[in-house]
C-alpha positions in Angstrom: 31.3 35.2 -102.1 34.0 36.1 -104.6 37.5 34.6 -104.7 36.7 32.5 -101.7 36.0 35.4 -99.3 32.8 37.2 -98.2 34.3 40.7 -97.5 37.2 42.5 -99.1 37.9 44.5 -96.0 36.6 45.3 -92.5 35.2 48.6 -93.8 33.2 46.8 -96.5 31.8 44.5 -93.8 30.9 47.6 -91.8 29.2 49.2 -94.7 27.0 46.2 -95.2 26.3 45.8 -91.5 25.2 49.5 -91.4 22.3 48.6 -93.7 20.7 46.3 -91.0 21.5 48.4 -87.9 18.7 50.6 -86.3 20.7 53.7 -87.1 17.9 56.2 -86.5 17.2 54.7 -83.1 21.0 54.6 -82.3 21.4 58.2 -83.2 18.3 59.4 -81.4 19.4 57.5 -78.2 23.1 58.4 -78.6 24.4 54.8 -78.4 28.0 54.1 -77.9 30.0 51.7 -80.0 32.5 49.2 -78.6 35.1 47.5 -80.8 35.8 44.1 -79.2 39.1 43.6 -81.1 41.7 45.8 -82.8 40.5 44.4 -86.1 37.0 45.7 -85.3 38.4 49.3 -85.0 38.1 50.0 -88.8 34.5 48.8 -88.5 33.7 50.9 -85.5 35.3 53.9 -87.1 33.3 53.5 -90.3 30.0 53.2 -88.5 31.0 56.2 -86.2 31.7 58.3 -89.3 28.4 57.4 -90.8 26.3 57.9 -87.6 28.2 60.5 -85.6 28.3 58.2 -82.6 31.4 57.8 -80.4 33.3 54.6 -80.1 35.8 53.0 -77.8 37.7 49.7 -77.6 36.8 47.0 -75.0 39.8 44.7 -74.5 39.8 41.0 -73.7 42.2 38.1 -74.0 41.8 34.4 -74.6 42.8 31.8 -72.0 44.3 28.7 -73.5 44.3 25.1 -72.2 47.6 24.1 -70.6 49.9 22.3 -73.0 47.6 23.3 -75.9 48.1 26.9 -77.2 45.4 26.5 -79.8 42.6 25.5 -77.6 40.7 28.4 -76.1 39.0 27.5 -72.8 38.0 31.0 -71.7 38.2 34.7 -72.1 38.9 37.4 -69.6 37.8 41.0 -70.2 39.4 44.3 -69.0 37.0 44.4 -66.1 38.3 40.9 -65.2 35.0 39.3 -66.1 35.7 35.6 -67.1 33.7 33.4 -69.5 34.7 29.8 -69.8 34.1 26.7 -71.9 33.0 24.5 -69.0 32.7 21.4 -71.2 36.3 21.7 -72.3 37.5 22.5 -68.8 35.7 19.4 -67.4 36.8 17.1 -70.2 40.5 18.1 -69.8 40.4 18.0 -66.0 41.6 21.6 -65.8 41.5 23.2 -62.3 39.8 26.5 -62.0 42.8 27.8 -60.1 44.7 27.6 -63.4 41.9 29.5 -65.2 41.9 32.3 -62.6 45.7 32.4 -62.6 45.9 32.7 -66.4 43.1 35.3 -66.4 45.1 37.4 -64.0 48.3 37.0 -66.0 46.6 37.9 -69.3 45.0 41.0 -67.7 48.4 42.2 -66.3 50.6 41.3 -69.2 48.3 41.9 -72.2 45.2 43.9 -71.5 46.9 46.6 -69.4 49.6 47.0 -72.1 46.9 47.5 -74.8 45.0 50.0 -72.6 48.2 52.1 -72.4 49.0 51.7 -76.0 45.6 52.2 -77.6 43.8 54.3 -75.0 46.9 56.1 -73.5 46.0 54.6 -70.2 42.5 56.1 -70.2 39.7 54.2 -68.5 36.9 52.7 -70.5 34.2 55.1 -71.7 31.4 55.8 -69.2 28.6 53.3 -69.9 26.2 54.0 -67.0 22.7 54.4 -68.5 24.0 54.1 -72.1 22.9 51.8 -74.9 26.0 49.9 -76.0 26.6 48.2 -79.4 29.4 45.7 -79.2 31.1 45.2 -82.5 33.4 42.4 -83.8 34.6 41.1 -87.1 33.4 37.5 -86.6 32.0 35.3 -83.8 32.7 31.6 -83.5 32.4 30.6 -79.8 30.8 33.8 -78.5 33.0 33.9 -75.4 34.5 37.3 -76.2 31.0 38.7 -76.9 29.7 37.3 -73.6 32.7 38.5 -71.6 32.3 42.0 -73.1 28.6 41.9 -72.4 29.4 41.1 -68.7 31.7 44.1 -68.7 29.0 46.4 -70.1 26.6 45.1 -67.4 29.1 45.6 -64.7 29.6 49.2 -65.9 25.8 49.6 -65.6 25.0 50.0 -69.3 21.3 50.4 -70.0 21.5 47.8 -72.8 24.1 45.7 -74.6 23.5 44.7 -78.2 25.9 42.8 -80.5 26.7 43.3 -84.2 28.9 41.1 -86.3 29.1 40.4 -90.0 29.4 36.6 -89.7 28.6 34.3 -86.8 28.4 30.6 -86.2 24.8 29.4 -86.2 24.8 27.7 -82.8 26.6 30.7 -81.2 23.9 33.1 -82.6 21.2 31.0 -81.0 23.0 31.2 -77.6 23.7 35.0 -77.8 20.1 35.8 -78.9 19.0 34.9 -75.3 21.9 36.8 -73.7 22.1 40.2 -75.4 19.4 42.9 -75.8 19.7 42.8 -79.6 21.8 40.9 -82.1 22.6 41.9 -85.7 24.5 39.8 -88.3 24.8 39.5 -92.0 25.5 35.7 -92.2 24.7 32.9 -89.8 26.9 30.0 -90.8 26.0 26.4 -90.0 29.6 25.3 -90.7 31.7 28.2 -89.4 35.3 27.8 -90.6 37.2 30.7 -88.9 36.8 34.5 -89.0 39.8 35.0 -91.3 38.2 32.7 -93.9 35.5 35.3 -94.6 37.8 38.2 -95.2 40.4 39.1 -97.9 42.1 41.2 -95.3 43.4 39.0 -92.5 43.6 40.1 -88.8 47.2 39.2 -88.5 48.0 41.6 -91.4 46.8 44.6 -89.4 49.6 46.9 -88.4 49.4 48.5 -84.9 50.5 51.8 -86.4 47.6 51.6 -88.9 45.2 51.1 -86.0 46.8 54.0 -84.1 46.5 56.2 -87.1 42.8 55.5 -87.3 42.3 56.2 -83.6 44.4 59.4 -83.6 42.7 60.8 -86.7 39.1 60.0 -85.6 37.0 62.7 -84.0 34.8 59.9 -82.6 37.3 57.8 -80.7 36.3 58.7 -77.1 39.4 57.7 -75.3 41.6 60.0 -77.3 39.0 62.7 -76.9 39.2 62.3 -73.2 43.1 62.3 -73.1 43.2 65.4 -75.3 40.7 67.2 -73.0 42.9 66.4 -70.0 46.0 68.0 -71.6 
């Protein structure tokens, strides 16, 4: 790790991740890639360009504890699947009505807005019978990965695997029993935060930069669909 970070960019992380992915199998079976965050879009685009596989974005939003905007107690996906930290919810005495209410609000105020902005309102790519590779830049709690996996299952995907450059050790152990396959470069016993491992920070990403990647990619399936409808 040079200069205190592990990866200079998300593309560099994707290049290293590509070395451990079963690319021949993925290409033969025509897997579909799913970026689980906007920061994962450069990774998905890099892997798509290398494999010729299509990709899409699967949106989700965190649910925070009341009166504590830094404590994530759950995640809601764009199919409104919810994954929660039950231990935190119980210890804080949070009512599930609050969780469901926040999930609905995040879906309506954040997820739908992103669908219109980054997918031009298009529905998620067809996953029925497909092998799906969920991609993210880092994984600390695993809630976003689990919520996204539940979405893939609800969309009747054939399989759902997860690939991430860096992951917390305890989270990797949990996900190994939940997903069909898991691929990572580093499993950290003392996970700091995802940004710590990158020179490029997620908050530095510009939405126009993401849109430029999506609009110029021949593998971004949502824009392929919207162009085909025109």
